[in-house]
FISEFI-559188 format. One record per residue (C-alpha): residue in one letter; z, x, y; chain; residue number from 1. Coordinates in steps of 0.25 Angstrom, whole numbers, plus 5000, padded with zeros to 4 digits. Layout:
<pts>
  residu    c3    c1    c2  chaine  num
       A     Z     X     Y       A  NUM
...
</pts>
This chain:
<pts>
  residu    c3    c1    c2  chaine  num
       M  5455  5293  5501       A    1
       S  5449  5301  5490       A    2
       Q  5433  5300  5488       A    3
       E  5436  5301  5471       A    4
       P  5448  5297  5463       A    5
       S  5459  5306  5464       A    6
       G  5463  5303  5450       A    7
       H  5458  5308  5435       A    8
       G  5454  5293  5432       A    9
       P  5442  5286  5430       A   10
       E  5433  5290  5442       A   11
       R  5423  5296  5433       A   12
       T  5423  5307  5421       A   13
       S  5415  5318  5421       A   14
       D  5403  5319  5414       A   15
       I  5405  5330  5405       A   16
       P  5406  5332  5389       A   17
       G  5417  5326  5383       A   18
       A  5423  5316  5397       A   19
       A  5426  5303  5395       A   20
       S  5417  5294  5400       A   21
       G  5422  5282  5411       A   22
       G  5426  5283  5424       A   23
       A  5419  5279  5438       A   24
       P  5404  5280  5439       A   25
       D  5399  5293  5445       A   26
       G  5399  5297  5459       A   27
       P  5387  5301  5467       A   28
       G  5390  5315  5465       A   29
       D  5393  5315  5449       A   30
       P  5384  5322  5439       A   31
       K  5380  5311  5430       A   32
       P  5382  5311  5415       A   33
       G  5374  5324  5407       A   34
       D  5374  5333  5420       A   35
       S  5380  5345  5420       A   36
       A  5391  5350  5430       A   37
       P  5384  5350  5444       A   38
       S  5378  5361  5450       A   39
       S  5388  5369  5459       A   40
       A  5377  5376  5466       A   41
       P  5380  5380  5481       A   42
       D  5365  5376  5484       A   43
       A  5365  5362  5480       A   44
       P  5355  5354  5487       A   45
       E  5365  5343  5491       A   46
       E  5380  5340  5493       A   47
       D  5385  5332  5483       A   48
       A  5383  5316  5485       A   49
       E  5400  5313  5483       A   50
       Q  5409  5313  5496       A   51
       P  5419  5325  5494       A   52
       Q  5431  5320  5491       A   53
       D  5442  5319  5505       A   54
       A  5451  5331  5506       A   55
       W  5463  5323  5505       A   56
       S  5458  5316  5491       A   57
       A  5455  5329  5486       A   58
       R  5467  5335  5490       A   59
       R  5476  5323  5485       A   60
       D  5466  5325  5472       A   61
       L  5471  5340  5470       A   62
       Y  5484  5338  5471       A   63
       A  5486  5328  5461       A   64
       H  5478  5333  5451       A   65
       S  5480  5348  5451       A   66
       P  5492  5353  5440       A   67
       G  5503  5353  5446       A   68
       I  5506  5367  5443       A   69
       M  5495  5370  5454       A   70
       V  5497  5359  5466       A   71
       G  5514  5357  5461       A   72
       A  5521  5340  5465       A   73
       S  5520  5344  5479       A   74
       A  5506  5342  5481       A   75
       R  5508  5327  5475       A   76
       F  5508  5321  5489       A   77
       E  5521  5315  5492       A   78
       G  5519  5307  5504       A   79
       G  5526  5307  5518       A   80
       L  5522  5317  5530       A   81
       S  5529  5327  5520       A   82
       G  5516  5329  5512       A   83
       R  5511  5337  5521       A   84
       D  5520  5348  5515       A   85
       Q  5515  5343  5505       A   86
       H  5498  5344  5504       A   87
       G  5497  5358  5501       A   88
       V  5494  5365  5486       A   89
       S  5502  5374  5481       A   90
       G  5503  5383  5469       A   91
       G  5518  5378  5468       A   92
       H  5524  5386  5456       A   93
       V  5510  5392  5449       A   94
       G  5514  5408  5448       A   95
       G  5501  5418  5451       A   96
       D  5507  5425  5439       A   97
       V  5504  5410  5431       A   98
       I  5489  5412  5435       A   99
       M  5489  5427  5433       A  100
       G  5497  5429  5422       A  101
       S  5511  5435  5419       A  102
       K  5505  5448  5413       A  103
       T  5517  5448  5404       A  104
       E  5514  5448  5389       A  105
       I  5520  5442  5377       A  106
       Y  5521  5446  5362       A  107
       Q  5528  5441  5351       A  108
       L  5525  5425  5353       A  109
       G  5525  5423  5340       A  110
       V  5511  5417  5337       A  111
       S  5511  5412  5324       A  112
       S  5498  5421  5316       A  113
       D  5486  5414  5312       A  114
       T  5487  5418  5299       A  115
       H  5497  5410  5289       A  116
       T  5496  5418  5275       A  117
       S  5507  5416  5265       A  118
       G  5519  5426  5266       A  119
       L  5534  5426  5265       A  120
       V  5542  5426  5279       A  121
       P  5550  5439  5279       A  122
       Q  5565  5436  5278       A  123
       D  5570  5444  5290       A  124
       S  5557  5435  5297       A  125
       L  5565  5423  5292       A  126
       D  5581  5431  5297       A  127
       R  5576  5433  5311       A  128
       T  5569  5420  5314       A  129
       A  5582  5412  5308       A  130
       A  5591  5422  5319       A  131
       L  5583  5417  5330       A  132
       F  5579  5402  5325       A  133
       V  5583  5390  5333       A  134
       P  5582  5377  5325       A  135
       G  5584  5368  5339       A  136
       G  5593  5358  5343       A  137
       D  5606  5359  5336       A  138
       G  5601  5363  5323       A  139
       S  5603  5349  5315       A  140
       V  5589  5346  5316       A  141
       F  5584  5359  5310       A  142
       A  5595  5358  5299       A  143
       G  5591  5343  5296       A  144
       L  5576  5350  5292       A  145
       V  5583  5362  5284       A  146
       E  5589  5349  5276       A  147
       R  5577  5342  5276       A  148
       L  5569  5355  5269       A  149
       R  5579  5356  5259       A  150
       A  5578  5343  5254       A  151
       E  5563  5342  5255       A  152
       R  5559  5357  5253       A  153
       V  5546  5352  5261       A  154
       L  5546  5352  5277       A  155
       V  5536  5348  5287       A  156
       L  5538  5355  5300       A  157
       S  5531  5350  5312       A  158
       G  5530  5354  5325       A  159
       Q  5524  5361  5337       A  160
       H  5517  5375  5336       A  161
       F  5528  5387  5342       A  162
       T  5539  5377  5341       A  163
       G  5547  5385  5329       A  164
       R  5542  5376  5318       A  165
       R  5538  5389  5310       A  166
       T  5550  5395  5313       A  167
       A  5557  5382  5310       A  168
       A  5551  5381  5296       A  169
       L  5557  5394  5291       A  170
       M  5571  5393  5297       A  171
       L  5572  5381  5289       A  172
       L  5569  5387  5277       A  173
       N  5578  5400  5281       A  174
       R  5589  5390  5284       A  175
       L  5586  5382  5271       A  176
       G  5586  5398  5264       A  177
       A  5572  5394  5259       A  178
       T  5568  5408  5259       A  179
       P  5560  5417  5257       A  180
       V  5549  5410  5264       A  181
       R  5535  5411  5263       A  182
       S  5525  5407  5273       A  183
       L  5513  5398  5268       A  184
       D  5500  5398  5272       A  185
       R  5496  5387  5282       A  186
       D  5482  5387  5278       A  187
       T  5483  5380  5266       A  188
       T  5482  5364  5262       A  189
       P  5494  5354  5261       A  190
       A  5489  5353  5246       A  191
       A  5490  5367  5242       A  192
       L  5504  5370  5248       A  193
       A  5512  5368  5236       A  194
       G  5503  5379  5229       A  195
       L  5508  5388  5239       A  196
       L  5522  5388  5236       A  197
       D  5526  5400  5228       A  198
       G  5540  5397  5226       A  199
       T  5545  5406  5238       A  200
       R  5557  5398  5243       A  201
       G  5554  5394  5256       A  202
       H  5539  5391  5262       A  203
       V  5533  5389  5277       A  204
       L  5519  5384  5281       A  205
       C  5518  5386  5296       A  206
       D  5507  5376  5304       A  207
       L  5503  5372  5290       A  208
       A  5486  5369  5294       A  209
       L  5485  5355  5290       A  210
       R  5470  5345  5292       A  211
       R  5468  5330  5294       A  212
       D  5462  5330  5282       A  213
       Q  5472  5339  5274       A  214
       P  5486  5333  5279       A  215
       L  5500  5336  5273       A  216
       R  5503  5325  5266       A  217
       D  5518  5321  5260       A  218
       T  5511  5323  5246       A  219
       H  5509  5337  5249       A  220
       L  5523  5338  5252       A  221
       L  5528  5332  5239       A  222
       S  5521  5343  5232       A  223
       L  5527  5354  5240       A  224
       R  5541  5348  5238       A  225
       E  5539  5347  5223       A  226
       R  5535  5362  5223       A  227
       L  5546  5366  5231       A  228
       V  5555  5360  5223       A  229
       E  5552  5367  5212       A  230
       Q  5551  5380  5219       A  231
       D  5563  5376  5226       A  232
       A  5556  5381  5239       A  233
       Y  5554  5375  5255       A  234
       L  5543  5372  5262       A  235
       V  5541  5370  5278       A  236
       I  5528  5367  5284       A  237
       T  5526  5367  5298       A  238
       V  5516  5359  5304       A  239
       D  5510  5355  5318       A  240
       P  5515  5340  5322       A  241
       A  5500  5336  5322       A  242
       A  5498  5342  5307       A  243
       A  5492  5333  5297       A  244
       L  5502  5327  5289       A  245
       E  5504  5314  5281       A  246
       D  5516  5309  5277       A  247
       V  5523  5321  5279       A  248
       S  5538  5320  5286       A  249
       V  5539  5331  5295       A  250
       A  5549  5339  5302       A  251
       H  5547  5341  5316       A  252
       W  5552  5354  5323       A  253
       H  5558  5353  5336       A  254
       P  5559  5367  5342       A  255
       P  5572  5373  5348       A  256
       R  5574  5373  5362       A  257
       S  5568  5388  5369       A  258
       R  5581  5390  5376       A  259
       A  5587  5390  5360       A  260
       V  5578  5399  5354       A  261
       L  5579  5408  5366       A  262
       E  5594  5410  5365       A  263
       A  5592  5412  5350       A  264
       H  5582  5422  5351       A  265
       L  5590  5429  5363       A  266
       A  5604  5430  5356       A  267
       A  5596  5437  5344       A  268
       L  5589  5447  5353       A  269
       L  5601  5450  5361       A  270
       D  5611  5453  5351       A  271
       D  5623  5456  5362       A  272
       P  5618  5448  5375       A  273
       A  5631  5450  5381       A  274
       A  5632  5467  5380       A  275
       L  5619  5466  5385       A  276
       G  5622  5459  5397       A  277
       A  5613  5449  5395       A  278
       D  5619  5436  5391       A  279
       T  5609  5426  5384       A  280
       A  5613  5415  5394       A  281
       A  5612  5423  5405       A  282
       L  5596  5425  5401       A  283
       L  5594  5413  5397       A  284
       E  5598  5408  5412       A  285
       R  5587  5417  5418       A  286
       S  5577  5410  5426       A  287
       S  5565  5416  5419       A  288
       V  5572  5411  5406       A  289
       K  5573  5396  5411       A  290
       E  5561  5396  5416       A  291
       F  5554  5401  5401       A  292
       L  5561  5390  5394       A  293
       D  5558  5380  5405       A  294
       R  5543  5382  5398       A  295
       G  5545  5377  5387       A  296
       H  5539  5391  5379       A  297
       Q  5537  5392  5364       A  298
       L  5547  5396  5356       A  299
       R  5539  5409  5354       A  300
       E  5540  5414  5365       A  301
       V  5553  5409  5369       A  302
       A  5556  5420  5356       A  303
       A  5548  5429  5365       A  304
       F  5555  5426  5377       A  305
       A  5568  5429  5371       A  306
       R  5564  5442  5367       A  307
       L  5560  5445  5381       A  308
       L  5573  5439  5386       A  309
       A  5581  5449  5376       A  310
       R  5571  5462  5382       A  311
       V  5575  5457  5397       A  312
       A  5591  5456  5393       A  313
       L  5590  5469  5387       A  314
       G  5583  5477  5398       A  315
       R  5570  5480  5391       A  316
       A  5562  5468  5399       A  317
       A  5561  5465  5412       A  318
       G  5566  5452  5418       A  319
       D  5553  5449  5424       A  320
       D  5545  5448  5410       A  321
       L  5554  5436  5409       A  322
       E  5548  5428  5420       A  323
       H  5534  5430  5414       A  324
       F  5537  5428  5400       A  325
       S  5533  5413  5398       A  326
       L  5521  5415  5407       A  327
       A  5516  5426  5397       A  328
       A  5520  5416  5387       A  329
       L  5511  5405  5393       A  330
       E  5499  5416  5394       A  331
       S  5501  5420  5382       A  332
       Q  5500  5405  5374       A  333
       V  5489  5403  5380       A  334
       E  5481  5415  5376       A  335
       E  5486  5410  5362       A  336
       W  5479  5398  5365       A  337
       F  5466  5403  5368       A  338
       G  5467  5413  5358       A  339
       D  5471  5404  5348       A  340
       P  5459  5404  5336       A  341
       S  5465  5392  5330       A  342
       A  5463  5384  5341       A  343
       S  5452  5376  5344       A  344
       L  5441  5377  5356       A  345
       S  5445  5363  5361       A  346
       D  5460  5367  5360       A  347
       K  5458  5378  5369       A  348
       A  5448  5369  5379       A  349
       F  5461  5359  5380       A  350
       L  5471  5371  5384       A  351
       V  5460  5373  5396       A  352
       S  5459  5359  5400       A  353
       L  5473  5356  5399       A  354
       A  5476  5367  5408       A  355
       A  5465  5362  5417       A  356
       F  5472  5348  5416       A  357
       N  5488  5350  5415       A  358
       E  5493  5339  5420       A  359
       A  5483  5331  5418       A  360
       P  5480  5318  5409       A  361
       Y  5478  5323  5394       A  362
       A  5465  5315  5392       A  363
       L  5459  5322  5406       A  364
       T  5463  5336  5399       A  365
       A  5455  5333  5384       A  366
       E  5446  5326  5389       A  367
       L  5442  5339  5398       A  368
       S  5447  5349  5387       A  369
       D  5435  5343  5378       A  370
       V  5424  5346  5389       A  371
       L  5430  5359  5389       A  372
       Y  5431  5362  5375       A  373
       T  5415  5358  5374       A  374
       L  5411  5367  5385       A  375
       L  5420  5378  5379       A  376
       Q  5413  5377  5364       A  377
       K  5399  5378  5371       A  378
       T  5404  5391  5376       A  379
       E  5411  5395  5362       A  380
       D  5399  5390  5355       A  381
       P  5389  5384  5361       A  382
       S  5380  5380  5349       A  383
       E  5393  5373  5344       A  384
       P  5394  5358  5350       A  385
       P  5407  5356  5355       A  386
       L  5415  5344  5346       A  387
       V  5424  5335  5354       A  388
       P  5435  5330  5343       A  389
       V  5438  5315  5349       A  390
       F  5449  5313  5345       A  391
       G  5454  5326  5338       A  392
       N  5466  5331  5348       A  393
       A  5478  5325  5348       A  394
       A  5484  5327  5362       A  395
       G  5499  5329  5357       A  396
       G  5493  5342  5348       A  397
       R  5482  5348  5358       A  398
       L  5494  5347  5370       A  399
       N  5506  5353  5360       A  400
       R  5495  5364  5356       A  401
       A  5493  5367  5371       A  402
       R  5508  5366  5374       A  403
       A  5507  5354  5382       A  404
       E  5512  5341  5384       A  405
       R  5509  5327  5389       A  406
       Y  5516  5318  5397       A  407
       E  5513  5306  5406       A  408
       E  5512  5307  5422       A  409
       N  5505  5299  5433       A  410
       E  5491  5303  5436       A  411
       V  5486  5302  5451       A  412
       T  5473  5294  5452       A  413
       E  5466  5288  5463       A  414
       W  5472  5274  5456       A  415
       G  5486  5279  5457       A  416
       P  5496  5285  5448       A  417
       V  5490  5283  5433       A  418
       A  5501  5287  5421       A  419
       Q  5492  5299  5411       A  420
       R  5497  5306  5401       A  421
       K  5495  5320  5406       A  422
       A  5496  5334  5399       A  423
       R  5500  5348  5402       A  424
       Y  5504  5361  5397       A  425
       R  5520  5362  5396       A  426
       D  5520  5374  5404       A  427
       D  5513  5371  5419       A  428
       R  5508  5386  5418       A  429
       A  5500  5384  5404       A  430
       A  5487  5378  5413       A  431
       L  5486  5391  5422       A  432
       V  5487  5400  5412       A  433
       L  5478  5395  5402       A  434
       L  5467  5393  5411       A  435
       R  5469  5407  5418       A  436
       E  5468  5411  5403       A  437
       V  5455  5403  5400       A  438
       W  5449  5408  5412       A  439
       T  5453  5422  5412       A  440
       G  5454  5425  5398       A  441
       H  5443  5418  5390       A  442
       P  5433  5419  5400       A  443
       S  5422  5413  5391       A  444
       A  5427  5399  5392       A  445
       R  5425  5402  5407       A  446
       P  5410  5395  5406       A  447
       A  5415  5383  5400       A  448
       L  5428  5382  5407       A  449
       V  5418  5382  5420       A  450
       S  5411  5373  5415       A  451
       W  5421  5364  5412       A  452
       L  5428  5365  5427       A  453
       D  5415  5363  5432       A  454
       R  5413  5350  5426       A  455
       L  5430  5346  5428       A  456
       A  5425  5348  5444       A  457
       D  5414  5339  5444       A  458
       D  5424  5329  5437       A  459
       G  5424  5313  5443       A  460
       R  5440  5314  5441       A  461
       P  5448  5321  5453       A  462
       L  5460  5327  5443       A  463
       V  5446  5334  5434       A  464
       R  5443  5340  5446       A  465
       T  5455  5345  5450       A  466
       R  5460  5351  5437       A  467
       A  5447  5358  5439       A  468
       A  5450  5363  5452       A  469
       S  5463  5367  5447       A  470
       T  5460  5375  5434       A  471
       A  5448  5382  5444       A  472
       A  5461  5387  5453       A  473
       V  5467  5392  5441       A  474
       L  5455  5401  5436       A  475
       A  5453  5405  5450       A  476
       A  5468  5410  5451       A  477
       S  5465  5417  5439       A  478
       D  5451  5424  5442       A  479
       L  5448  5420  5456       A  480
       P  5432  5426  5455       A  481
       S  5428  5418  5442       A  482
       A  5434  5405  5447       A  483
       M  5426  5406  5459       A  484
       A  5415  5411  5453       A  485
       L  5414  5402  5442       A  486
       V  5421  5390  5446       A  487
       I  5425  5389  5461       A  488
       T  5414  5392  5469       A  489
       R  5404  5385  5463       A  490
       W  5414  5371  5464       A  491
       A  5414  5376  5478       A  492
       T  5398  5376  5481       A  493
       S  5395  5364  5474       A  494
       R  5389  5354  5479       A  495
       R  5400  5342  5474       A  496
       Y  5410  5340  5483       A  497
       R  5420  5338  5470       A  498
       Q  5416  5352  5465       A  499
       R  5421  5357  5478       A  500
       L  5433  5351  5479       A  501
       V  5437  5355  5464       A  502
       A  5432  5370  5472       A  503
       V  5443  5367  5483       A  504
       N  5455  5362  5474       A  505
       A  5451  5374  5464       A  506
       L  5453  5384  5476       A  507
       T  5464  5378  5481       A  508
       L  5472  5380  5468       A  509
       A  5467  5392  5466       A  510
       H  5473  5395  5478       A  511
       F  5488  5391  5476       A  512
       L  5487  5396  5462       A  513
       G  5484  5411  5467       A  514
       A  5470  5412  5467       A  515
       P  5467  5424  5476       A  516
       N  5458  5423  5489       A  517
       I  5456  5408  5490       A  518
       P  5458  5408  5505       A  519
       R  5447  5419  5506       A  520
       I  5437  5409  5499       A  521
       L  5440  5399  5505       A  522
       G  5440  5405  5520       A  523
       R  5426  5412  5515       A  524
       W  5421  5398  5512       A  525
       C  5425  5392  5523       A  526
       A  5416  5401  5530       A  527
       G  5405  5401  5524       A  528
       D  5391  5396  5523       A  529
       D  5392  5387  5510       A  530
       R  5397  5374  5515       A  531
       R  5402  5370  5501       A  532
       E  5411  5382  5498       A  533
       R  5415  5378  5515       A  534
       W  5417  5364  5511       A  535
       T  5427  5369  5500       A  536
       A  5435  5379  5507       A  537
       I  5438  5369  5519       A  538
       R  5444  5360  5507       A  539
       A  5451  5371  5501       A  540
       Y  5458  5375  5515       A  541
       A  5465  5361  5515       A  542
       L  5472  5363  5503       A  543
       I  5475  5378  5503       A  544
       G  5477  5377  5519       A  545
       P  5491  5373  5519       A  546
       A  5494  5386  5513       A  547
       H  5485  5393  5522       A  548
       P  5482  5386  5535       A  549
       T  5480  5398  5545       A  550
       E  5467  5403  5536       A  551
       A  5463  5387  5533       A  552
       L  5464  5383  5547       A  553
       H  5456  5395  5550       A  554
       A  5445  5392  5540       A  555
       L  5444  5378  5544       A  556
       R  5443  5381  5558       A  557
       S  5432  5391  5557       A  558
       A  5424  5383  5547       A  559
       A  5425  5370  5558       A  560
       R  5417  5378  5569       A  561
       T  5408  5383  5558       A  562
       Y  5406  5367  5556       A  563
       F  5407  5364  5570       A  564
       A  5395  5374  5575       A  565
       A  5389  5371  5563       A  566
       G  5387  5355  5568       A  567
       D  5384  5360  5581       A  568
       G  5397  5350  5586       A  569
       L  5401  5338  5579       A  570
       G  5388  5329  5583       A  571
       G  5380  5338  5575       A  572
       D  5387  5338  5563       A  573
       T  5379  5334  5551       A  574
       D  5386  5326  5540       A  575
       R  5388  5337  5531       A  576
       L  5395  5345  5544       A  577
       A  5405  5335  5547       A  578
       E  5408  5332  5534       A  579
       E  5412  5347  5532       A  580
       I  5419  5345  5547       A  581
       D  5428  5334  5540       A  582
       E  5429  5343  5528       A  583
       L  5436  5353  5538       A  584
       A  5443  5343  5545       A  585
       S  5450  5336  5532       A  586
       S  5454  5351  5527       A  587
       V  5461  5352  5539       A  588
       A  5469  5340  5539       A  589
       L  5474  5342  5526       A  590
       L  5480  5355  5533       A  591
       L  5485  5346  5542       A  592
       L  5492  5337  5533       A  593
       S  5497  5350  5525       A  594
       P  5509  5359  5528       A  595
       A  5503  5368  5536       A  596
       G  5501  5356  5544       A  597
       G  5508  5362  5556       A  598
       Q  5499  5374  5558       A  599
       V  5488  5366  5556       A  600
       L  5492  5356  5567       A  601
       A  5493  5366  5574       A  602
       E  5481  5373  5574       A  603
       M  5474  5361  5576       A  604
       G  5480  5359  5589       A  605
       T  5473  5372  5593       A  606
       W  5458  5365  5589       A  607
       L  5458  5355  5600       A  608
       G  5454  5364  5609       A  609
       D  5438  5365  5613       A  610
       E  5432  5371  5601       A  611
       P  5424  5358  5595       A  612
       A  5423  5362  5581       A  613
       L  5440  5364  5580       A  614
       R  5444  5353  5589       A  615
       D  5436  5341  5580       A  616
       L  5443  5349  5566       A  617
       A  5455  5348  5573       A  618
       L  5453  5332  5577       A  619
       R  5446  5329  5564       A  620
       A  5456  5334  5555       A  621
       F  5469  5329  5562       A  622
       L  5463  5315  5561       A  623
       Y  5460  5317  5547       A  624
       A  5475  5321  5544       A  625
       C  5479  5309  5552       A  626
       A  5470  5299  5543       A  627
       H  5477  5305  5532       A  628
       P  5487  5297  5523       A  629
       E  5502  5301  5521       A  630
       D  5498  5302  5506       A  631
       D  5486  5307  5500       A  632
       D  5486  5297  5489       A  633
       P  5478  5285  5492       A  634
       T  5487  5275  5485       A  635
       S  5499  5277  5493       A  636
       P  5503  5267  5505       A  637
       P  5500  5272  5519       A  638
       A  5511  5280  5527       A  639
       T  5513  5287  5539       A  640
       A  5501  5297  5540       A  641
       P  5507  5311  5540       A  642
       L  5501  5317  5552       A  643
       L  5508  5304  5560       A  644
       E  5520  5307  5552       A  645
       W  5519  5322  5557       A  646
       Y  5518  5319  5570       A  647
       A  5530  5309  5571       A  648
       Q  5540  5321  5563       A  649
       A  5532  5330  5574       A  650
       A  5535  5321  5587       A  651
       A  5549  5318  5582       A  652
       A  5553  5333  5581       A  653
       R  5545  5338  5593       A  654
       A  5538  5347  5585       A  655
       P  5524  5353  5591       A  656
       Q  5515  5345  5579       A  657
       A  5518  5333  5586       A  658
       R  5510  5338  5598       A  659
       D  5501  5344  5589       A  660
       L  5498  5330  5583       A  661
       V  5496  5322  5597       A  662
       G  5487  5334  5601       A  663
       L  5477  5332  5589       A  664
       W  5479  5317  5591       A  665
       T  5476  5317  5606       A  666
       A  5463  5326  5604       A  667
       A  5458  5316  5593       A  668
       L  5460  5304  5601       A  669
       R  5452  5309  5615       A  670
       D  5441  5316  5604       A  671
       R  5429  5309  5605       A  672
       H  5426  5313  5590       A  673
       H  5439  5308  5585       A  674
       T  5442  5297  5592       A  675
       D  5441  5287  5584       A  676
       G  5445  5295  5571       A  677
       A  5459  5297  5580       A  678
       L  5459  5282  5582       A  679
       A  5457  5276  5567       A  680
       V  5469  5286  5563       A  681
       L  5477  5281  5573       A  682
       R  5473  5266  5570       A  683
       T  5478  5269  5554       A  684
       W  5491  5275  5558       A  685
       T  5492  5262  5566       A  686
       W  5489  5254  5554       A  687
       S  5499  5265  5545       A  688
       A  5510  5263  5557       A  689
       D  5509  5248  5554       A  690
       R  5515  5248  5541       A  691
       S  5524  5261  5543       A  692
       P  5536  5260  5553       A  693
       R  5537  5275  5552       A  694
       A  5521  5279  5554       A  695
       A  5523  5266  5568       A  696
       T  5532  5275  5573       A  697
       A  5526  5288  5571       A  698
       L  5514  5281  5579       A  699
       A  5521  5276  5589       A  700
       A  5526  5290  5593       A  701
       L  5512  5297  5591       A  702
       L  5505  5288  5600       A  703
       P  5511  5290  5615       A  704
       D  5509  5305  5611       A  705
       L  5493  5300  5611       A  706
       V  5494  5294  5625       A  707
       E  5491  5306  5637       A  708
       T  5481  5298  5645       A  709
       E  5477  5285  5646       A  710
       T  5466  5286  5639       A  711
       D  5473  5288  5626       A  712
       R  5480  5278  5628       A  713
       R  5471  5268  5629       A  714
       R  5464  5272  5615       A  715
       L  5478  5271  5608       A  716
       A  5479  5257  5615       A  717
       H  5466  5254  5611       A  718
       L  5469  5258  5595       A  719
       L  5481  5248  5595       A  720
       R  5476  5236  5603       A  721
       T  5463  5235  5594       A  722
       M  5467  5240  5581       A  723
       P  5465  5232  5570       A  724
       A  5473  5228  5557       A  725
       E  5474  5240  5545       A  726
       D  5466  5228  5537       A  727
       G  5456  5226  5545       A  728
       G  5461  5213  5554       A  729
       T  5462  5210  5567       A  730
       A  5477  5210  5570       A  731
       P  5482  5225  5574       A  732
       P  5493  5230  5564       A  733
       R  5507  5226  5572       A  734
       V  5511  5241  5574       A  735
       A  5498  5244  5584       A  736
       G  5506  5233  5596       A  737
       R  5519  5243  5596       A  738
       L  5511  5254  5595       A  739
       L  5501  5250  5607       A  740
       A  5514  5249  5615       A  741
       V  5518  5264  5612       A  742
       V  5505  5268  5617       A  743
       D  5503  5258  5630       A  744
       P  5516  5252  5633       A  745
       G  5510  5244  5645       A  746
</pts>
């Protein structure tokens, strides 16, 4: 079982500025309030007092708390022997282009100008917009808005940014015949609006800038309506859903479907698609088009995509450009976020925090966003103390601006699943693109980001530490040298086990995100003289080893020989050396229960020769794997152990793995250093067999194969005759008698 809770819940809240208080008391290795992040210097005099989380629980936490785009649903431990096929990290559908970039430029996305001066909207612009406009639905809602504007003269239209609300406002006036249209300056006060009406038939005021102390009130609309009636004019005002309004009845704008907008633009761009041999319907059925539409892009991006699709149909652009457009549009959006001068530093810190904690509880994302903001503020203006508004940021508005959403889902904790309100980007690639952009495109943010990651890596919550690792993995996949020098190597050489575990997870996830040279780094560390780097590499091999079993086994085998020579045999082990040998065995055991288990089992059989180091490693690892339960979830009921189930299936199929498993069992039972451990595992398996008929059948098939000599028979018979009950009682389990009859029929 894990040395630490597997959830993000109240084990301990990180002692960092802005973090919530509460949780369990500080552990023996935790920094005290007011301390800075612990030193990661390799020459720190002593090892951390805390015990490292065991390899099994650490792997469980990695899979449970990593972003889904990195590990996928297959890593969620569904149980059963098939779990041996699930215990491997995979990059899933993460393509290299998401990390490295699309190399495609997007033009004419229709970004609104920062200037909002008053002026007439050209009539030809209105005509072009009318030819492409899609009202949404069956058009009845839009027709109703036209009639409402006709009756009320002024209409407040509420909608999200980039949903076509400005276009809708212009088309309401155009449909009503209220032209020409004058665009009014948004930087005005509600009380001054009536004075801006100059007799033009139509007026539009987009994104009216409202403040809480100067809201738009119903009295302002009454004054406007009186003036508009006098001038026989009309006005449409567009506002954000969170705008400051008082007693104002708004009309809600809901954007049309992306496919309808794409069809309208494509029809206008291809005057005669049939003559071109590119029927509009056929174009829309292309896989790249369907994928683009499924991503939920903004309407301005749909319009730009339609222009590209038309160019492809006309033979003026390559079809491959369609494949890259969606990612390029996302990259353009991320660059726009960071380059927006109207967005606050706090807003940008939230974007980064959401990228690191995508699919995590919203409260956690917001809490740690404030921490990052304080660090960024110190970089931007050290003389200005950061002010964190305690109640100033509504979750809905922040998430809408970030093209993100809230949802409810269970979160894995040590207490079992707990319902949480989580937040995620609507496009699952956004987090990777954003982290890459902030690391490679805004190097001035690196000092604050590195400090933030250091604090996350030392947080008391496993979810937070795992997200520190996944974030560092994206940075490594984007820029390996900088990420290693500034972040990961310092963690790997930290005196604190929990930081080294974060380095392990970062290297593992970075490898499966496509970062180069990770196996080479681990190989050098595993063979090197720095024991902390060696520890980190050994742990990492357990996680990337299923994809590279030959390299992993070679490195672990070499390390075992080094350790054995250093300890002058088992009798000369120091406590630290024994601990490191146990880490080696745990890594091999994890590999044995991985998709590469068949190759690992065959290799372990060759280690049972005359070389003490390899023999000891094989038997330790084998017994660790035998003792491992079927499910990594500590709250799951016990079931048949994976290696017992593996033996039963191999024996039934007469597969060579059955013979290899028996060989390891026999060697462990006869080895004086491992006999007690082997008998302890058999005792546990017998208790499991008392609860599970399937386990009882498998154990009854195994035990006779372990009897080759009379000594073997007496050893197992004594175990079964003297076995206590699982709850400590003196009565042996009922299945023990049946198994004894199999081992010693006489």
